[in-house]
C-alpha positions as CSV (number, residue, x, y, z in Angstrom):
1,M,52.1,9.6,90.3
2,K,48.9,11.0,88.8
3,K,50.8,12.0,85.7
4,K,52.1,8.5,85.3
5,V,48.6,7.0,85.5
6,L,47.2,9.5,83.0
7,A,50.1,8.7,80.6
8,M,49.4,5.0,80.8
9,L,45.6,5.5,80.2
10,L,46.3,7.6,77.1
11,V,48.5,5.0,75.7
12,A,45.8,2.3,76.2
13,V,43.1,4.4,74.5
14,M,45.3,5.1,71.5
15,S,46.2,1.4,71.2
16,L,42.5,0.5,71.2
17,G,41.8,3.1,68.6
18,L,44.4,1.7,66.3
19,V,43.1,-1.8,66.7
20,A,39.6,-0.6,66.0
21,C,40.7,1.2,62.8
22,S,42.7,-1.7,61.6
23,G,39.8,-4.1,62.1
24,G,37.3,-1.8,60.4
25,S,39.6,-1.5,57.4
26,K,39.8,-5.2,56.9
27,E,36.0,-5.6,57.1
28,A,35.5,-2.8,54.6
29,E,38.0,-4.4,52.1
30,K,36.3,-7.8,52.2
31,P,32.9,-6.8,50.8
32,A,34.5,-4.6,48.1
33,E,36.6,-7.5,46.9
34,E,33.6,-9.9,46.9
35,A,31.4,-7.3,45.1
36,S,34.1,-6.9,42.5
37,E,34.3,-10.6,42.0
38,E,30.5,-10.9,41.8
39,A,30.2,-8.0,39.4
40,A,32.7,-9.3,36.9
41,P,30.6,-12.3,35.7
42,A,27.5,-10.1,35.6
43,A,29.3,-7.6,33.4
44,E,30.5,-10.4,31.1
45,E,26.9,-11.8,30.9
46,A,25.5,-8.4,30.0
47,E,28.2,-7.9,27.3
48,E,27.4,-11.4,25.8
49,A,23.7,-10.6,25.9
50,G,24.4,-7.3,24.1
51,E,26.4,-9.1,21.5
52,E,23.6,-11.7,20.9
53,A,20.9,-9.0,20.7
54,A,22.8,-6.8,18.1
55,P,22.1,-9.1,15.1
56,A,18.4,-9.2,15.9
57,A,18.2,-5.4,15.9
58,A,19.8,-5.3,12.5
59,E,17.8,-8.2,11.0
60,E,16.6,-7.4,7.5
61,V,12.9,-7.3,6.7
62,K,12.0,-8.9,3.4
63,I,8.7,-7.9,1.8
64,G,7.0,-9.5,-1.3
65,V,4.6,-7.5,-3.4
66,L,2.2,-9.0,-5.9
67,L,0.5,-6.5,-8.3
68,K,-1.8,-6.6,-11.3
69,P,-0.3,-6.9,-14.8
70,E,2.7,-4.7,-15.7
71,S,1.1,-4.1,-19.1
72,N,-1.1,-1.5,-17.4
73,E,1.0,1.6,-16.9
74,Y,-0.8,2.3,-13.6
75,W,0.7,-0.9,-12.1
76,S,4.1,-0.7,-13.9
77,S,4.7,2.8,-12.6
78,M,3.6,1.7,-9.1
79,K,6.1,-1.2,-9.3
80,T,8.9,1.2,-10.4
81,G,8.1,3.6,-7.6
82,I,8.1,0.9,-4.9
83,E,11.5,-0.4,-6.2
84,E,13.0,3.0,-6.2
85,W,11.8,3.7,-2.7
86,A,13.1,0.4,-1.5
87,A,16.5,1.0,-2.9
88,G,17.0,3.9,-0.4
89,Q,15.9,1.9,2.7
90,D,18.3,0.3,5.1
91,G,17.4,-3.1,6.4
92,V,14.5,-3.6,4.0
93,T,14.4,-5.8,0.8
94,V,11.4,-5.6,-1.5
95,E,10.6,-7.9,-4.4
96,V,7.8,-6.9,-6.7
97,L,5.9,-9.4,-8.9
98,C,3.0,-8.8,-11.3
99,A,0.2,-11.0,-12.6
100,E,0.6,-12.3,-16.1
101,S,-2.7,-10.9,-17.4
102,E,-6.0,-9.4,-16.3
103,D,-7.9,-12.7,-16.9
104,N,-5.3,-15.1,-15.4
105,I,-6.9,-15.1,-11.9
106,A,-5.9,-18.7,-11.1
107,G,-2.3,-17.9,-12.1
108,Q,-2.2,-14.9,-9.7
109,L,-3.4,-17.2,-6.8
110,E,-0.6,-19.6,-7.7
111,Q,1.9,-16.8,-7.6
112,L,0.7,-15.8,-4.1
113,E,0.9,-19.4,-2.9
114,N,4.5,-19.7,-4.1
115,M,5.4,-16.5,-2.3
116,I,3.9,-17.9,1.0
117,S,6.4,-20.8,0.7
118,K,9.3,-18.4,0.5
119,D,11.0,-16.3,3.3
120,Y,9.0,-13.1,3.1
121,N,8.2,-11.4,6.4
122,A,5.1,-9.8,4.9
123,I,3.3,-9.7,1.6
124,C,1.4,-6.9,-0.2
125,V,-1.3,-7.9,-2.8
126,A,-3.4,-6.2,-5.4
127,P,-5.9,-8.9,-6.6
128,L,-7.3,-9.3,-10.1
129,S,-10.8,-9.7,-8.5
130,A,-12.3,-9.5,-5.1
131,S,-12.3,-13.2,-4.6
132,N,-9.4,-14.8,-6.5
133,L,-6.8,-14.3,-3.7
134,V,-9.0,-15.0,-0.7
135,E,-7.7,-18.6,-0.4
136,G,-4.1,-17.4,-0.5
137,V,-4.6,-14.7,2.0
138,V,-6.1,-17.2,4.5
139,K,-3.2,-19.5,3.9
140,A,-0.7,-16.6,4.6
141,S,-2.6,-15.8,7.8
142,Q,-2.4,-19.4,9.0
143,A,1.4,-19.3,8.2
144,G,1.8,-16.2,10.3
145,I,2.6,-13.9,7.3
146,P,1.0,-10.4,7.4
147,I,-0.9,-9.4,4.3
148,V,-1.4,-5.8,3.2
149,N,-4.1,-5.1,0.6
150,V,-2.9,-2.8,-2.2
151,D,-5.5,-0.5,-3.8
152,E,-7.8,-3.2,-5.4
153,A,-9.8,-4.7,-2.5
154,V,-9.7,-8.3,-1.5
155,D,-13.0,-9.6,-0.1
156,A,-12.2,-8.9,3.6
157,D,-15.3,-10.6,4.9
158,A,-14.5,-13.8,3.0
159,V,-11.0,-13.8,4.4
160,K,-12.3,-13.4,8.0
161,E,-14.8,-16.2,7.4
162,G,-11.9,-18.4,6.4
163,G,-10.1,-17.6,9.7
164,G,-7.7,-15.0,8.4
165,N,-7.4,-11.2,8.2
166,M,-5.3,-8.5,6.6
167,V,-3.2,-5.7,8.2
168,G,-5.0,-2.9,6.2
169,L,-5.9,-1.5,2.8
170,Y,-4.7,1.7,1.1
171,T,-6.8,2.8,-1.8
172,T,-8.8,5.6,-3.4
173,D,-12.5,6.0,-2.9
174,N,-13.5,4.8,-6.4
175,I,-17.1,5.9,-6.2
176,V,-15.8,9.4,-5.7
177,V,-13.4,8.9,-8.7
178,G,-16.4,8.0,-10.9
179,E,-18.3,11.0,-9.6
180,K,-15.4,13.3,-10.5
181,G,-15.2,12.0,-14.0
182,A,-19.0,12.3,-14.4
183,T,-19.0,15.8,-12.9
184,F,-16.5,17.0,-15.4
185,V,-18.4,15.5,-18.3
186,T,-21.7,17.0,-17.1
187,E,-20.2,20.5,-16.8
188,Q,-18.6,20.3,-20.2
189,L,-22.0,19.3,-21.8
190,G,-24.0,21.9,-19.9
191,G,-26.0,19.4,-17.9
192,S,-27.7,17.5,-20.8
193,G,-26.9,14.9,-23.5
194,Q,-26.2,11.2,-24.1
195,V,-23.2,9.6,-22.4
196,A,-21.7,6.1,-22.3
197,I,-19.5,4.3,-19.8
198,V,-16.8,1.8,-20.6
199,E,-16.3,-0.4,-17.6
200,G,-13.4,-2.7,-16.6
201,T,-13.8,-6.4,-16.2
202,A,-17.2,-7.8,-14.9
203,G,-17.2,-8.2,-11.2
204,N,-14.1,-6.1,-10.6
205,V,-14.6,-4.1,-7.4
206,T,-12.7,-1.0,-8.7
207,S,-14.6,-1.0,-12.0
208,N,-18.0,-1.5,-10.2
209,S,-17.3,1.4,-7.9
210,R,-16.2,3.8,-10.6
211,T,-19.1,2.8,-12.8
212,K,-21.6,3.3,-9.9
213,G,-20.1,6.7,-9.0
214,A,-20.4,7.9,-12.6
215,T,-23.8,6.4,-13.3
216,D,-25.4,7.7,-10.1
217,Y,-24.1,11.2,-10.8
218,F,-25.1,11.3,-14.4
219,E,-28.7,10.1,-13.6
220,A,-29.1,12.5,-10.8
221,N,-28.0,15.5,-12.9
222,G,-30.0,15.2,-16.1
223,M,-27.6,13.1,-18.3
224,E,-28.8,10.1,-20.3
225,V,-26.7,7.0,-19.9
226,V,-27.3,5.1,-23.2
227,A,-24.7,2.4,-22.7
228,S,-22.4,0.9,-20.0
229,Q,-20.3,-1.9,-21.3
230,A,-17.1,-3.8,-20.3
231,G,-13.9,-3.0,-22.0
232,D,-12.0,-5.5,-19.8
233,W,-9.2,-2.9,-19.2
234,D,-8.1,-3.6,-22.7
235,R,-7.3,-0.9,-25.3
236,L,-8.3,-2.9,-28.5
237,K,-11.5,-4.3,-27.0
238,S,-12.5,-0.8,-25.8
239,M,-12.0,0.5,-29.4
240,D,-14.5,-2.1,-30.6
241,V,-16.9,-1.4,-27.8
242,A,-16.8,2.3,-28.4
243,T,-17.3,1.9,-32.1
244,N,-20.4,-0.2,-31.6
245,I,-21.8,2.2,-29.0
246,M,-21.3,5.2,-31.4
247,Q,-23.0,3.4,-34.3
248,A,-26.0,2.5,-32.1
249,N,-26.2,6.1,-30.6
250,P,-25.4,8.7,-33.2
251,D,-26.2,11.6,-30.8
252,L,-23.7,10.4,-28.2
253,K,-21.7,13.3,-26.6
254,A,-19.2,11.7,-24.2
255,F,-17.5,8.6,-22.9
256,Y,-16.4,8.1,-19.3
257,C,-13.9,5.2,-19.1
258,A,-12.9,3.3,-15.9
259,N,-9.2,3.5,-16.7
260,D,-6.9,5.3,-19.1
261,T,-5.8,2.3,-21.2
262,M,-9.5,1.9,-22.3
263,A,-9.9,5.7,-22.7
264,L,-7.0,5.9,-25.1
265,G,-8.5,3.1,-27.1
266,V,-11.9,4.8,-27.0
267,Y,-10.4,8.0,-28.2
268,E,-8.9,6.2,-31.2
269,A,-12.3,4.9,-32.1
270,V,-13.8,8.4,-31.8
271,V,-11.0,9.7,-34.2
272,N,-11.7,6.9,-36.6
273,A,-15.4,7.8,-36.7
274,N,-14.5,11.4,-37.4
275,K,-16.2,12.5,-34.2
276,K,-13.3,14.0,-32.2
277,D,-15.0,17.4,-32.3
278,D,-18.4,16.0,-31.2
279,I,-17.5,13.5,-28.5
280,I,-15.4,14.0,-25.4
281,V,-13.5,11.1,-23.7
282,V,-12.6,11.1,-20.0
283,G,-10.3,8.5,-18.5
284,T,-9.2,7.4,-15.1
285,D,-5.7,6.9,-13.4
286,A,-3.7,9.8,-14.9
287,V,-1.0,7.5,-16.3
288,A,1.8,9.3,-18.3
289,N,0.3,8.6,-21.7
290,A,-3.1,9.9,-20.7
291,K,-1.7,13.1,-19.2
292,E,0.2,13.7,-22.4
293,S,-3.0,13.1,-24.4
294,V,-4.9,15.6,-22.2
295,K,-2.1,18.1,-22.6
296,N,-2.3,17.7,-26.4
297,G,-6.1,18.3,-26.4
298,E,-7.0,14.7,-27.2
299,L,-8.5,13.1,-24.0
300,A,-10.6,15.8,-22.3
301,A,-9.6,14.8,-18.8
302,T,-8.4,12.0,-16.6
303,V,-9.1,11.4,-12.9
304,G,-5.8,10.7,-11.2
305,Q,-4.7,8.7,-8.2
306,D,-1.4,8.7,-6.4
307,N,-0.6,5.1,-7.3
308,I,3.0,5.3,-6.3
309,G,2.1,6.8,-3.0
310,I,-0.4,4.0,-2.4
311,G,2.1,1.4,-3.2
312,I,4.8,2.8,-0.9
313,A,2.4,3.3,1.9
314,C,1.4,-0.4,1.7
315,V,5.0,-1.5,1.8
316,E,5.7,0.7,4.8
317,L,2.7,-0.8,6.6
318,A,3.9,-4.3,5.7
319,V,7.4,-3.5,7.2
320,K,5.8,-2.2,10.4
321,A,3.6,-5.3,10.7
322,A,6.5,-7.6,10.3
323,Q,8.7,-5.7,12.8
324,E,5.9,-5.7,15.4
325,G,5.0,-9.3,14.9
326,W,1.4,-8.7,13.7
327,K,-0.9,-11.7,13.8
328,A,-4.2,-12.2,12.0
329,D,-7.3,-11.8,14.3
330,P,-10.4,-12.8,12.3
331,S,-12.6,-10.8,14.8
332,A,-10.8,-7.5,14.2
333,E,-11.9,-4.9,11.7
334,M,-9.4,-4.3,8.9
335,P,-8.5,-0.6,8.6
336,T,-8.9,1.2,5.3
337,E,-7.0,4.4,4.4
338,Y,-8.2,6.5,1.4
339,I,-5.8,8.5,-0.7
340,D,-7.3,11.6,-2.4
341,S,-7.9,11.6,-6.2
342,F,-7.5,14.6,-8.5
343,L,-8.7,15.8,-11.9
344,V,-6.2,16.4,-14.8
345,T,-7.4,18.7,-17.5
346,K,-5.7,20.6,-20.3
347,D,-5.5,23.6,-18.0
348,N,-3.4,21.8,-15.4
349,A,-1.9,18.9,-17.2
350,E,1.6,20.5,-17.3
351,Q,1.9,20.6,-13.6
352,Y,1.0,16.9,-13.2
353,I,3.4,15.9,-16.0
354,N,6.3,17.8,-14.3
């Protein structure tokens, strides 16, 4: 009897266990099915979002660049260097324009205003003067277009007063550039003698800085500055200026010129006056023709700048500003980055040419 009761209890326990297991299995299956059904739309939404985001990540950045006249080798070689760099970049298009002439300041502003109306994500500018592009830079700021200042300074304070700002400026310390040229001249002349300076255009920031650097150094180191006149960055005008200075100062020993275009014109005037053995000429920018002239023993030296490096650095900054959605804040300080200058003489000209 006891065995029969135990057997019946065992059967009952086993039956309950089977029911419990069967019920648990159904409950476990239900959430899994629901989770699967709920996860499917979420996965589809994520996939669609990914497909929509992909074109934005690959969106091309278009940069406009406005430089000074291409007739000046400094700017034409910068233009070429920027274009060659851009050709090797993925997702970046760069278009480089140049001002028509050194004195067409209104025309350069018109060029910038036309660029603002196009589809550039950012613009780089090298102004003809400190003030001629201020109005355009303010308009670009108001339109949400980042502006990067290339080498030749725009009046940043005037831009900020107008409610705009710029991303930054890459340049060379042009006071130091003038000092380097003057230091070389002073050393060559043994610390005494009459010197003259041929400046760029009146009011130009670069010209003013180079002239100040050279003048201050000459006057502090025993040299006599007998003339400082504008050659307007022009070769022929600089020839005439140099000729007049030499006629008025027969004991002149050297010219420092604020760029190489003028220096090459001044050297022609020196040769025409039969004074190439008596007067040394030093230029600025280290353009190809000037470096060849130094190598050949014509120009005594030229103070060089990495103009191509400056140009590329500005475009890279413009790309970064466009990608990061930079907006003009008139209260912010505009950063300035200085690129070192170097002196090219007959002793080292070969290495700079190569």
